[in-house]
C-alpha positions as CSV (number, residue, x, y, z in Angstrom):
1,M,-91.4,-136.8,135.4
2,L,-95.2,-136.5,135.0
3,N,-95.4,-132.9,135.9
4,F,-97.2,-132.2,132.7
5,I,-100.1,-134.2,134.2
6,Y,-99.8,-133.2,137.9
7,Y,-99.8,-129.4,137.3
8,P,-103.0,-129.3,135.1
9,V,-104.8,-131.6,137.6
10,S,-103.8,-129.6,140.6
11,F,-104.7,-126.3,138.8
12,I,-108.2,-127.4,138.0
13,M,-108.7,-128.6,141.6
14,W,-107.2,-125.4,142.9
15,V,-109.7,-123.3,140.9
16,W,-112.7,-125.2,142.2
17,H,-111.4,-125.0,145.7
18,Q,-111.1,-121.3,145.4
19,A,-114.7,-121.1,144.1
20,F,-116.3,-123.3,146.7
21,G,-114.1,-121.9,149.5
22,Y,-115.4,-118.4,148.8
23,V,-119.0,-119.7,149.5
24,L,-118.5,-122.5,152.0
25,G,-115.2,-121.7,153.6
26,E,-111.7,-122.8,152.5
27,D,-111.0,-125.2,155.4
28,K,-114.2,-127.2,155.2
29,G,-114.1,-130.8,154.2
30,I,-117.1,-130.4,151.9
31,T,-115.2,-127.7,150.1
32,W,-112.3,-130.0,149.3
33,A,-114.7,-132.9,148.4
34,L,-116.6,-130.7,146.0
35,S,-113.4,-129.5,144.4
36,V,-112.5,-133.2,143.6
37,V,-116.0,-133.9,142.3
38,F,-116.0,-130.8,140.0
39,L,-112.4,-131.6,138.9
40,V,-114.0,-134.8,137.4
41,F,-116.9,-132.9,135.9
42,T,-114.5,-130.4,134.2
43,L,-112.4,-133.1,132.7
44,R,-115.4,-135.1,131.5
45,L,-116.9,-132.0,129.9
46,I,-113.6,-131.4,128.0
47,L,-113.9,-135.0,126.8
48,Y,-117.5,-134.7,125.8
49,K,-116.9,-134.4,122.0
50,P,-114.4,-137.3,122.0
51,F,-117.0,-139.4,123.8
52,V,-119.6,-138.6,121.1
53,G,-117.0,-139.6,118.5
54,Q,-116.4,-142.8,120.4
55,V,-120.1,-143.7,120.3
56,R,-120.4,-142.9,116.6
57,S,-117.3,-145.0,115.9
58,M,-118.7,-147.9,117.8
59,R,-121.9,-147.7,115.9
60,K,-120.1,-147.7,112.6
61,M,-117.9,-150.6,113.7
62,Q,-121.0,-152.6,114.6
63,A,-122.5,-151.9,111.2
64,M,-119.3,-153.1,109.5
65,A,-119.1,-156.3,111.6
66,P,-120.5,-158.6,108.9
67,E,-118.2,-157.2,106.2
68,M,-115.2,-157.5,108.5
69,Q,-116.1,-161.1,109.2
70,K,-116.2,-161.8,105.4
71,L,-112.8,-160.2,105.0
72,R,-111.3,-162.4,107.9
73,K,-112.6,-165.5,106.1
74,K,-111.4,-164.4,102.7
75,Y,-107.9,-163.4,103.8
76,A,-107.4,-165.8,106.6
77,N,-104.0,-166.8,105.3
78,D,-102.8,-163.3,104.2
79,K,-102.5,-161.0,107.3
80,Q,-101.0,-158.2,105.3
81,K,-103.8,-158.2,102.8
82,L,-106.4,-158.5,105.6
83,A,-105.0,-155.4,107.4
84,A,-105.0,-153.4,104.1
85,E,-108.6,-154.4,103.3
86,M,-109.7,-153.7,106.9
87,Q,-108.2,-150.2,106.8
88,K,-109.8,-149.6,103.4
89,L,-113.2,-150.6,104.7
90,Q,-112.9,-148.4,107.8
91,S,-111.8,-145.5,105.7
92,E,-114.7,-145.9,103.3
93,N,-117.2,-145.9,106.2
94,G,-115.5,-143.2,108.2
95,A,-114.8,-145.4,111.2
96,N,-111.8,-144.9,113.4
97,P,-111.1,-147.6,116.1
98,L,-108.7,-145.3,118.0
99,A,-111.6,-142.8,118.5
100,G,-113.3,-145.4,120.8
101,C,-110.2,-145.6,123.0
102,L,-109.4,-141.9,123.3
103,P,-111.7,-141.0,126.3
104,V,-110.5,-144.0,128.3
105,L,-106.9,-143.3,127.5
106,V,-107.2,-139.7,128.7
107,Q,-108.9,-140.7,131.9
108,V,-106.1,-143.0,133.0
109,P,-103.4,-140.2,133.4
110,V,-106.0,-138.0,135.1
111,F,-106.6,-140.7,137.7
112,I,-102.9,-141.2,138.2
113,G,-102.4,-137.4,138.5
114,L,-105.1,-137.0,141.0
115,F,-103.9,-139.9,143.1
116,H,-100.4,-138.5,143.1
117,V,-101.6,-134.9,144.0
118,L,-103.7,-136.3,146.9
119,R,-100.8,-138.3,148.3
120,E,-98.7,-135.2,148.4
121,F,-101.0,-133.5,150.8
122,K,-98.9,-134.4,153.8
123,P,-98.3,-132.7,157.2
124,G,-95.3,-130.4,157.1
125,K,-95.2,-130.0,153.3
126,T,-94.8,-126.4,152.1
127,E,-96.2,-126.8,148.6
128,N,-98.1,-129.2,146.3
129,Y,-97.8,-128.1,142.7
130,F,-100.4,-125.2,142.5
131,F,-101.2,-125.4,146.2
132,G,-99.2,-123.4,148.7
133,A,-98.3,-124.2,152.3
134,D,-101.5,-122.8,153.8
135,E,-103.7,-124.8,151.4
136,V,-101.8,-128.0,152.1
137,R,-102.3,-127.5,155.8
138,S,-106.0,-126.7,155.2
139,F,-106.5,-130.0,153.3
140,V,-104.7,-132.0,156.0
141,D,-106.8,-130.5,158.8
142,A,-110.1,-130.7,157.0
143,D,-112.4,-133.7,157.6
144,L,-115.8,-135.0,156.5
145,F,-117.7,-136.4,159.5
146,G,-114.4,-137.2,161.1
147,A,-112.8,-138.8,158.0
148,K,-109.7,-137.3,156.3
149,L,-110.0,-137.0,152.5
150,G,-106.3,-137.8,152.0
151,A,-106.3,-140.8,154.3
152,S,-106.9,-144.5,153.6
153,V,-108.0,-147.3,155.9
154,V,-105.0,-149.3,154.9
155,P,-102.1,-146.8,154.4
156,L,-99.8,-147.6,151.6
157,Q,-96.0,-147.5,151.9
158,G,-94.9,-143.9,152.4
159,A,-98.4,-142.6,153.3
160,P,-99.0,-141.0,156.7
161,S,-100.8,-143.0,159.3
162,L,-104.3,-142.4,160.4
163,A,-103.2,-141.3,163.9
164,S,-100.8,-138.7,162.4
165,L,-103.7,-137.3,160.4
166,G,-106.0,-137.1,163.4
167,T,-108.5,-139.8,162.5
168,D,-109.1,-143.5,163.1
169,V,-110.5,-146.6,161.3
170,P,-114.2,-146.3,162.5
171,S,-114.4,-142.7,161.4
172,M,-113.0,-143.6,158.0
173,L,-115.4,-146.5,157.5
174,I,-118.5,-144.5,158.3
175,V,-117.9,-142.4,155.2
176,M,-116.0,-144.9,153.2
177,I,-118.4,-147.9,153.2
178,P,-121.3,-146.0,151.6
179,L,-119.0,-144.7,149.0
180,M,-117.5,-148.1,148.4
181,I,-120.9,-149.6,147.8
182,A,-122.0,-146.7,145.6
183,A,-118.8,-147.0,143.5
184,G,-119.3,-150.7,142.9
185,I,-123.0,-150.3,142.0
186,F,-122.4,-147.4,139.6
187,T,-119.5,-149.2,138.0
188,H,-121.7,-152.3,137.4
189,I,-124.6,-150.2,136.0
190,T,-122.3,-148.2,133.7
191,A,-120.8,-151.4,132.3
192,R,-124.2,-153.1,131.9
193,H,-125.5,-150.0,130.0
194,S,-122.5,-150.3,127.6
195,V,-122.8,-154.0,127.1
196,A,-126.5,-153.7,126.3
197,R,-125.6,-151.4,123.4
198,Q,-123.4,-154.0,121.7
199,A,-124.6,-155.8,118.7
200,E,-125.4,-159.5,119.0
201,A,-122.6,-160.6,116.8
202,Q,-120.1,-158.5,118.7
203,A,-121.2,-159.7,122.1
204,A,-121.1,-163.3,120.9
205,A,-117.3,-163.1,120.1
206,P,-115.2,-165.0,122.7
207,Q,-113.0,-162.0,123.5
208,A,-115.9,-159.6,123.8
209,A,-117.7,-162.1,126.1
210,I,-114.7,-162.3,128.4
211,M,-114.3,-158.5,128.5
212,N,-118.0,-158.0,129.2
213,K,-117.8,-160.3,132.2
214,L,-114.8,-158.4,133.5
215,M,-116.6,-155.1,133.2
216,L,-119.8,-156.4,134.7
217,Y,-118.5,-158.2,137.7
218,V,-114.7,-158.1,138.2
219,F,-114.2,-154.4,137.9
220,P,-117.1,-153.5,140.4
221,I,-115.8,-156.1,142.9
222,G,-112.3,-154.7,142.4
223,V,-113.4,-151.2,143.3
224,V,-115.0,-152.4,146.5
225,V,-112.0,-154.6,147.5
226,G,-109.4,-151.9,146.6
227,A,-111.2,-149.0,148.2
228,P,-109.6,-149.4,151.7
229,F,-106.2,-149.0,150.0
230,L,-107.1,-145.7,148.3
231,P,-107.4,-142.2,149.7
232,L,-111.0,-141.2,150.5
233,A,-111.0,-138.5,147.9
234,I,-110.4,-141.1,145.2
235,L,-113.7,-142.7,146.1
236,F,-115.4,-139.3,145.5
237,Y,-113.6,-139.2,142.2
238,W,-114.8,-142.7,141.3
239,V,-118.5,-142.2,142.2
240,S,-118.7,-138.8,140.5
241,N,-117.0,-140.1,137.4
242,N,-119.5,-143.0,137.1
243,L,-122.5,-140.7,137.7
244,W,-121.3,-138.4,135.0
245,T,-120.8,-141.4,132.6
246,L,-124.4,-142.7,133.3
247,G,-125.9,-139.3,132.5
248,Q,-123.7,-138.7,129.5
249,Q,-124.5,-142.1,128.0
250,Y,-128.2,-141.6,128.4
251,L,-128.1,-138.2,126.7
252,V,-125.7,-139.1,123.9
253,Y,-127.3,-142.4,123.0
254,R,-130.8,-140.8,123.0
255,R,-129.5,-138.1,120.7
256,I,-127.8,-140.5,118.3
257,D,-130.9,-142.9,118.3
258,A,-133.1,-139.9,117.4
259,E,-130.7,-139.0,114.5
260,E,-130.7,-142.5,113.2
261,T,-134.5,-142.8,113.4
262,E,-134.9,-139.5,111.5
263,K,-132.5,-140.8,108.8
264,R,-134.5,-144.0,108.4
265,E,-137.8,-142.2,108.2
266,Q,-136.4,-139.8,105.6
267,A,-135.1,-142.7,103.6
268,A,-138.5,-144.4,103.7
269,A,-140.2,-141.1,102.7
270,N,-137.9,-140.8,99.7
271,R,-138.6,-144.4,98.6
272,N,-142.3,-143.8,98.9
273,A,-142.1,-140.6,96.9
274,L,-140.3,-142.4,94.1
275,A,-142.6,-145.4,94.0
276,P,-145.6,-145.4,91.5
277,K,-148.9,-144.4,93.0
278,P,-151.8,-146.8,93.0
279,G,-153.7,-146.5,89.7
280,Q,-150.9,-144.6,88.0
281,K,-150.5,-145.5,84.3
282,P,-147.1,-147.0,83.4
283,Q,-144.6,-144.8,81.7
284,V,-144.1,-144.9,77.9
285,G,-141.7,-147.7,76.9
286,Q,-142.7,-150.0,79.7
287,K,-142.9,-153.7,78.7
288,P,-146.4,-155.1,78.1
289,Q,-147.9,-157.0,81.1
290,V,-149.5,-160.4,80.9
291,R,-152.7,-161.0,82.8
292,P,-155.2,-163.8,82.8
293,Q,-158.4,-163.0,81.0
294,G,-161.6,-165.1,80.6
295,D,-162.9,-168.2,82.2
296,D,-160.8,-170.6,80.1
297,G,-157.5,-169.3,81.6
298,S,-156.3,-167.7,78.5
299,E,-153.8,-164.8,78.8
300,T,-153.8,-161.6,76.9
301,L,-151.0,-159.1,76.3
302,V,-152.0,-155.7,77.5
303,D,-150.0,-152.9,76.0
304,A,-148.5,-150.4,78.4
305,E,-148.9,-147.7,75.6
306,P,-152.1,-146.6,74.0
307,S,-152.7,-147.8,70.4
308,A,-151.5,-145.7,67.5
309,N,-155.0,-145.1,66.0
310,G,-156.3,-143.8,69.4
311,N,-159.5,-146.0,69.5
312,G,-158.0,-148.8,71.4
313,S,-158.4,-151.4,68.6
314,A,-155.8,-153.5,66.9
315,N,-156.9,-153.0,63.3
316,G,-158.1,-149.5,63.5
317,N,-161.8,-150.2,62.8
318,G,-163.0,-150.8,66.3
319,S,-162.7,-154.6,66.3
320,S,-160.0,-156.9,67.2
321,A,-159.2,-160.6,66.4
322,P,-160.2,-163.0,69.1
323,A,-157.4,-164.5,71.1
324,K,-156.2,-167.9,70.1
325,K,-156.9,-170.6,72.7
326,P,-153.9,-172.6,74.0
327,G,-153.5,-175.9,72.1
328,A,-155.7,-174.9,69.1
329,K,-154.4,-176.1,65.7
330,P,-153.6,-173.4,63.1
331,V,-156.0,-173.0,60.2
332,S,-154.3,-172.9,56.8
333,A,-155.2,-170.2,54.3
334,K,-155.9,-172.8,51.6
335,R,-158.5,-174.5,53.7
336,Q,-160.1,-171.2,54.6
337,G,-160.2,-170.3,50.9
338,G,-161.8,-173.6,49.9
339,Q,-164.5,-173.1,52.5
340,G,-165.1,-169.7,51.0
341,N,-165.5,-171.1,47.5
342,R,-168.0,-173.7,48.6
343,S,-170.0,-171.1,50.4
344,G,-169.8,-168.7,47.6
345,G,-170.9,-171.2,44.9
346,G,-174.1,-172.2,46.5
347,G,-172.9,-175.7,47.4
348,S,-172.8,-177.0,43.6
349,R,-169.8,-179.0,42.3
350,P,-168.0,-177.9,39.1
351,Q,-168.9,-179.7,35.7
352,A,-165.4,-181.1,35.2
353,A,-165.4,-182.8,38.5
354,R,-168.8,-184.4,37.8
355,N,-167.6,-185.8,34.4
356,K,-164.5,-187.3,36.0
357,G,-166.6,-189.1,38.5
358,R,-168.8,-190.7,35.8
359,K,-165.7,-192.1,33.9
360,R,-164.5,-193.8,37.1
361,R,-167.8,-195.6,37.6
């Protein structure tokens, strides 16, 4: 039923077995182990671009987290409207949540396909998808330090016993225990590296916190506990897959971090280029600025544009009226005129005013 998975997996493994068999010998256990390891590397290389898309999508989703939280509060009672607004927000920002799941979804059928192909390497079988009878017999007879790649410490139902494969539990444990420990450690390190990249708001969510604990502790322990029930070759698959993931995460995150740093620096340089330089005169049409002037705290309007007469004065003759102090009473023109008359007449009173004063006395 799943031949569309089994045939591609067995073909890639067959190609690598032919390549390493030409150098090391087709019946060697190390040849078959390397064929499994490079099967993983080939599949992960094919999934490299989807993985980069996954990382970019995760970064965009983290950046949109505050906006998404606002939408959840705004449309808490309207699920249909919330879904439409969420989709609109993701479309505007170019984020695709499914892109983050694609690499994981593809690896699941690959794991199932490899597990099935390895179980089909049984004594007496004449073929195993792309492998012929001679290659099936070569895999069954090959061992790595006495351990059979297709055998498990606790055989599952339908799997051949250790005795029928020509090995025993101590021989299997010698090779399996180091791989079990390595698989658990690498699974934990890979999960911790992913969790460290999460935003604080995302990691603080209850669902995310539970999932992080599962990835950090439950999954690594599950690998160690479940290893005795799996064929030895699956442990090679698990260790090599986690090693590839660690290296790939380091390179991809470093590359994306460098790109984002470059974008921030470019944006800062553009802002600095548009900002006015120190000492630069304001542009024509700029509003006048108010600045304090003098010891009395008075303020003077300073024009951003030069005066029309070109000499910097307000009245065109090189002088300007003094600034009025805050709180000073206005001086009427009549009073100013009277003062001028008194000063201009030499201080004498008119004759009519003197006669009027005599009559009153």
